N, C-alpha and C positions, 0 to 999 in steps of 0.2 A: 435484618432478616433472620429468621430463626434457623437453627440447624436443620429442622425438619424440612423447611422449604428448600434449602440448599440440596438436601438428599433427594427431594422429589424432582428438583429442576435438572440436576446433573445427569441422570440417566437419559432424560429426553434430549438433552443437548448432545450427549454422546451418540445417541441414535441418529440425530440429524447429521452430525459430522460424518458418521460412518456412511450414511446414504449419499450425501453430497460428494464425498471422496470417491465412492463407487461409481456414481454417475459421471463424474469428471473423468475417471479412468476409462470408462466404457466409451464415452463420446470423443475423447481426444487422443488417447494413447495409440501410437503407431500409425495414424491416419496420414500424417504429413511429415516429410522430412524436416528436421530442425531448421534447415536453411530456407525452407519454402515459406510461402505465405498462403494461408487458408482463410479466405475472406468471402464466404457465401452471403454475408449480410451487407455487402458493400453499399447497396442502394440506401438502406436505412442508416448505416454508419455515416455516410456522406451528409445526411441531414443533421445528424447529431454533431458532426465535425463543424458544420457551419454555425450551428447554435453556440458551440464552445468557443469558436473564434470571435463571435460577437461579445460573448461574456468576458473573454480575456481582454478585449480591446484591440485597437489597431496598432498597438505598439508605440503610440504617442502619448501615453499617460492617461488614457481614457478607460483602462481596465478597472475591475473591481478592487484590486489591491491598492490602487492609487486613491481610492475613496476612503480607505480605512487607515487610520494612523499606524505607522510602522511599530510603535510601542505596543499597540493592541495586538497586532499580528504576532509579535514576539511572544507575548504572554500566552496567546492561544496556542502557538506552536509548542511552548515549553510544557503547558498543561497536557496537551494531546500526547506529546512524546512520553511524558512521565506516566501517564495513565495507561499508555500502551505497553509499558515494560513488563508487567505480569503476562501479558499475551505473548510478548517476544520471548519470554522465558519459557512459556509452555511450548511454543513452536520450536525453540532451540532444543528442548528436551525430546520432542517428537522426532527431531532430526539427529538425535544423539550428539548434539553439539554441547558438550559439558562446559567449555570455555564461554560460549555465548550465553548459556544459561546463568553462569556466574556473573558475567558483566551486566546482564539485564537486571538481575536481582539486586546487585550492588548499587546500580544507578538509581533504581526505584527507591531503595531504602535511603540513600543519600539525599535525593531531591525531595522526597516526601518529608523527611525529618528536618533537614536544613534549608531546603528550598521553599518552605512554606507550602507544602502540598504540590510542589512542582511548578509554582509560578516562576521561580528562578532556577536556572540551570547550574546548580552548585557543583554537580558531578563533573561537568566539563572544566570548571575552574580548578577542580582537584585532579584534572588530567585523567579522569576515568574514561577510557575509550567508549565511543558510541557503538552501539550494535542494534541492527534492525533486521527483522525478518518477518514473514507472514506465512499464512497457511498455503498460499500459492507456491511459495518456495518449498514448503514441506511436501506438497504434492509432487513437485519436481524431484525432490530427493527420493521420494517413494517410487519414482519411475513413471509418473502420470504424464501423458502427452500434452502438448501445448494447447491443442484444440483450435477453435475458430478465433478469428480477430474480431474485436468489438471496440466501438468508441462509445464510452458511457457519458451521459449528460453530466456536466459539472466536473467529473473526474477525469475524463480523457481516455486515451487508448488503453486497451486491456486485451486479455486473451480468455478463452473459455476456462482454462485452468485457473487463472487469476480471478475471474468472476466468481467461480465456485469458491475460491479461497477467501475472497472478501466476504461472501455470505457466511462461510463457516466461522470466520474470525469474529462474527457477531456473538458467537457462543464459546470462544476459547479464552476469553479474558476472565480470570477468576473473580475480579472485582464485580462482574455482572451478578455474581451470586452471593456477594458479601455486603455490597452497599445497598442502602434503601433507595426507594424512589423519592425524588427524581435524580439523586446523585449518581445512580448507576448509569445514567445516559449521558453524563457530562463527557466522558471519554469519547463516545461515538460522535457526539455533536461537534466537539472541538477537533477531532480528527478529520471529519468531513470539511469543516470550515478551513482547516489548515491546508488541506489538499487543494481546495478552491483558490485560496490565496497563493499558493505556490505556483499553480498553473497560470494565474494572472500575472505574477511577478516575472515569470519566464516569458511572458508574451513578447517583450521587446526583442530578446535574442531569437526566439522561435520565429517571430514575424519576419525577421530579416532572411531567414532560411526559407520559410514557406512561401513568402511573397515573391521570392526570386525564382520559385518553381512554377512550372506551367500547371502543376497539379499538387496543391498543397496537401490534400488528403493522402495521396500516395506517398508523398515525402514524409509526412508526420507518421504514417504507418511504418515506413521503413526504418525511420530513426528509432521509433519506440521498440520495435521488435529487435533490432540490433542491440540497443542498450539493455533491454531486459535479458536477452540471451547472454550477453556478455556478463552482466551482473550475476546471473545464476551460475554460470560456469565458474566464475572467479570466486564467488562466495563459498561454493561447495567444494572447491579444490579440484574440480574436473579440468581436463585440458581446455585452455581458452582457445576456442576455435572462431571466436567472433571478435571483431574490432569494436572498440568503444567509439561510437559515432561522434561523441563530444570532444574526442582528442584529434579529430581530423581537421 
C-alpha cells in the first residue's frame, strides 16, 4: 500500500472511531449501575445463546474445537495474538499505559522476527510478559458506560461498550493500513477463528456450570459480566469491587 493510500484511509478511520466512541458514550454511560444488568434484548439474546451452545457442543467432545487438531489451533492463536499486538499497543497508548505499549511492541517485534511472523510464540519463551487490551477497555478508561448486554453469534457474551469496541478495533490496527490485500485481513480472520476455538474448548467447563442451572442463559450472563467487570477494574488499577467468578 502506498503512503498516499495510508494518508487517505487514516482520517476516515479516525472519524469512524470518534463517532462510535461518541455513540457508545451516549447510549451506555450512566444508564445502569455497574453492578446491575441491562438486558433489553433478552429475547433475541436467548436465541443466539442456544445457537452458541450447539456450536460449542454438549461438553462431550462434540464441539468445533474437537474437530480441529490442537496444533492447528495453537498456530492460529499465535498468529492472531501476534498480529493483534500493534492494535494492543495503540489501545495502550490511548489509555496512557506506557508499560503496556512497550510490552506489546516488544512482543510483536520478537515474535515477528524470531517466531516466523508469529507462528511460534518466542516472546513467551523469553519470558516477555503477555499483555492484552482492546478498545472496549479504552472506552472504559475514558469513562464510557457499560451499555446493554448482548450475546453475539460465535463470539458469545458482550456489552454495548464492547460491541462498539470490537467494531472500532477493526480500524485501530496499524497493519490494516500497511499490509496489502489479502494479507491485511489475516489478523481479523485468525482472531475470529481463535475466539471460536476458545469458546468451544471451554465448553466442557462451562457446560458443567450451565447445565447445573435451571437457566443457562442467565447463568452465562452473570458469569460474563462479573468476569469482565473484574478484569476491567483489575487491569486499570481501579478498586476491585467484583469477584472473579472463576475463582469461586
